[in-house]
N, C-alpha and C positions, 0 to 999 in steps of 0.2 A: 590975945590976938588970934591964937590958933583956933579957939572956939568960935570966934567971929567968922573966920574964914570957913570953918566947917559948916557953920550955920548958913552962910551965903551960898557956898558951892552946893551943899545938900539941898537947900531950898530951891535954887535955880534948877538943879537936875530933876527934882521931884516935880516941879511945875512944868518943865518941858515934857517929861514923860506923861504927865496927866493930860496935857493938851493933845499929845499923840494918841493917847488912849481914848480921849473924847471924840476924836475925829474918826477913828476906825470903826468899822462895822463887822460883824455883830458886836454888840456891847459885851458879850461874854468873853470875846477875844481881847477886848480892851483891858481887861484885868491883868493881862500879861505885862502891861506897861505900868504897873503900879509902883510901889515903893522899892522893891528889891533891885531892879536894874538901875534905877537912878541912884540908890544908895551905893551900889557897887561901883558905879562910875565916879561918884563923888569921892568915895574912899580911895579908889585907884589914883585919881588926880592928886589927892592929898599925900598919898604914899609916894608917888613920884617926886613931888615937891620936897618931901621931908627925908626920904630914904634913898632916892635915886632909882634909875631905871632897872638895874639888875635885881634889886630887892622886889620892886613892883612886878617884874616879870615872873618871879617865883610865886608871889602871892596870886597873880593872875592865873597861872597854871593850876594852882590849888583850887581857885574859884571855878575854873572850867571843869576840873575833875569832880568837884562837888555838884555842879549842875548836871553833869552826865549821870552821876549816881542818883540824883533827884529825879531825873527823867526816867531812869529804870524803875525806881520806886513807884512813880506815878503810873507807869504802864502796868506794873504788877498789881497795883491797887485796882485799876480799872478792870483788869482781867478777872481778878477775884470777885469783884462786885457784879460784873456782867455775866461771866461764864459760870461761876460757881455759886452766885447769889449769897455770898457771905454778907454779914452785916458790916457796916462801915468801920466800927471799932476793931473787929477781928481782922478785917482786911488790912487796915492800917498797921496794926501791931505785927502781923505776919510780914508785911512788906518792909517794915523797918529793919528786919534781919537782912533782907535783900539789899537795902540801902547801905547798911553797915558793911556788909561783905564787899559790895561794889566800891564804896569809898575807900576802904582800907586796901582792897586789892589794887585799885588804880594808883593809889599813893605808893604802894610798894613796887608796883610794876614800873611806873614812870618816874617817880621821884627817888626811888632807891631805898 
Protein backbone atom coordinates (compact mmCIF):
# COMPACT_ATOMS: atom_id res chain seq x y z
CA UNK A 1 0.00 0.00 0.00
CA UNK A 2 2.88 2.38 0.82
CA UNK A 3 4.35 1.89 -2.65
CA UNK A 4 1.01 2.69 -4.24
CA UNK A 5 0.75 5.91 -2.23
CA UNK A 6 4.34 6.83 -3.14
CA UNK A 7 3.60 6.17 -6.80
CA UNK A 8 0.42 8.28 -6.79
CA UNK A 9 1.81 11.20 -4.76
CA UNK A 10 5.07 11.23 -6.72
CA UNK A 11 3.29 10.96 -10.06
CA UNK A 12 0.86 13.75 -9.26
CA UNK A 13 3.65 16.03 -8.01
CA UNK A 14 5.86 15.35 -11.04
CA UNK A 15 2.92 16.00 -13.37
CA UNK A 16 2.02 19.29 -11.69
CA UNK A 17 5.58 20.55 -11.80
CA UNK A 18 5.88 19.47 -15.44
CA UNK A 19 2.81 21.55 -16.28
CA UNK A 20 4.26 24.56 -14.43
CA UNK A 21 7.55 24.08 -16.26
CA UNK A 22 5.77 23.85 -19.60
CA UNK A 23 3.91 27.11 -19.03
CA UNK A 24 6.97 29.15 -18.00
CA UNK A 25 9.21 31.03 -20.39
CA UNK A 26 12.09 30.78 -21.22
CA UNK A 27 12.16 27.02 -21.58
CA UNK A 28 15.63 26.87 -20.02
CA UNK A 29 14.06 28.20 -16.82
CA UNK A 30 11.38 25.52 -16.96
CA UNK A 31 13.98 22.87 -16.18
CA UNK A 32 14.04 24.12 -12.59
CA UNK A 33 10.61 22.61 -12.19
CA UNK A 34 11.70 19.13 -13.22
CA UNK A 35 11.84 16.10 -11.02
CA UNK A 36 13.79 17.32 -7.98
CA UNK A 37 11.23 19.74 -6.45
CA UNK A 38 8.33 17.43 -7.09
CA UNK A 39 10.10 14.43 -5.60
CA UNK A 40 11.12 16.50 -2.57
CA UNK A 41 7.51 17.57 -1.98
CA UNK A 42 6.18 14.05 -2.44
CA UNK A 43 8.80 12.69 -0.04
CA UNK A 44 7.98 15.42 2.49
CA UNK A 45 4.26 14.58 2.34
CA UNK A 46 4.98 10.89 2.88
CA UNK A 47 7.42 11.66 5.71
CA UNK A 48 4.82 13.80 7.50
CA UNK A 49 2.26 11.02 7.14
CA UNK A 50 4.61 8.29 8.34
CA UNK A 51 6.97 9.96 10.85
CA UNK A 52 5.17 13.13 11.94
CA UNK A 53 5.80 16.85 11.71
CA UNK A 54 8.88 17.07 13.95
CA UNK A 55 10.82 14.49 11.97
CA UNK A 56 9.73 16.06 8.68
CA UNK A 57 10.90 19.49 9.91
CA UNK A 58 14.37 18.11 10.61
CA UNK A 59 14.49 16.49 7.18
CA UNK A 60 13.30 19.71 5.54
CA UNK A 61 16.05 21.74 7.24
CA UNK A 62 18.57 19.28 5.88
CA UNK A 63 17.08 19.59 2.40
CA UNK A 64 17.27 23.39 2.55
CA UNK A 65 20.90 23.28 3.67
CA UNK A 66 21.70 20.91 0.83
CA UNK A 67 19.98 23.26 -1.63
CA UNK A 68 22.02 26.23 -0.39
CA UNK A 69 25.24 24.21 -0.71
CA UNK A 70 24.20 23.19 -4.24
CA UNK A 71 23.55 26.84 -5.10
CA UNK A 72 27.05 27.78 -3.91
CA UNK A 73 28.46 24.89 -5.95
CA UNK A 74 26.62 26.12 -9.04
CA UNK A 75 27.88 29.68 -8.60
CA UNK A 76 31.47 28.49 -8.25
CA UNK A 77 31.16 26.25 -11.33
CA UNK A 78 29.80 29.15 -13.39
CA UNK A 79 32.57 31.46 -12.22
CA UNK A 80 35.26 28.92 -12.99
CA UNK A 81 33.83 28.29 -16.44
CA UNK A 82 33.29 31.93 -17.39
CA UNK A 83 36.03 33.80 -15.60
CA UNK A 84 38.87 31.29 -15.65
CA UNK A 85 37.81 29.32 -18.75
CA UNK A 86 38.34 25.93 -17.08
CA UNK A 87 36.91 22.88 -18.77
CA UNK A 88 33.64 21.56 -17.36
CA UNK A 89 35.10 18.43 -15.75
CA UNK A 90 37.79 20.33 -13.85
CA UNK A 91 35.40 23.11 -12.81
CA UNK A 92 32.90 20.54 -11.53
CA UNK A 93 35.54 18.56 -9.66
CA UNK A 94 37.02 21.63 -7.98
CA UNK A 95 33.57 22.92 -7.08
CA UNK A 96 32.64 19.64 -5.39
CA UNK A 97 35.11 20.57 -2.67
CA UNK A 98 33.18 23.83 -2.18
CA UNK A 99 29.91 21.91 -2.02
CA UNK A 100 31.27 19.45 0.53
CA UNK A 101 32.70 22.16 2.77
CA UNK A 102 29.48 24.18 2.54
CA UNK A 103 27.20 21.21 3.22
CA UNK A 104 29.22 19.94 6.17
CA UNK A 105 29.76 23.46 7.49
CA UNK A 106 26.05 24.29 7.37
CA UNK A 107 25.18 21.01 9.02
CA UNK A 108 27.65 21.60 11.82
CA UNK A 109 26.69 25.24 12.27
CA UNK A 110 22.91 24.88 12.21
CA UNK A 111 22.21 21.31 13.19
CA UNK A 112 24.97 20.96 15.74
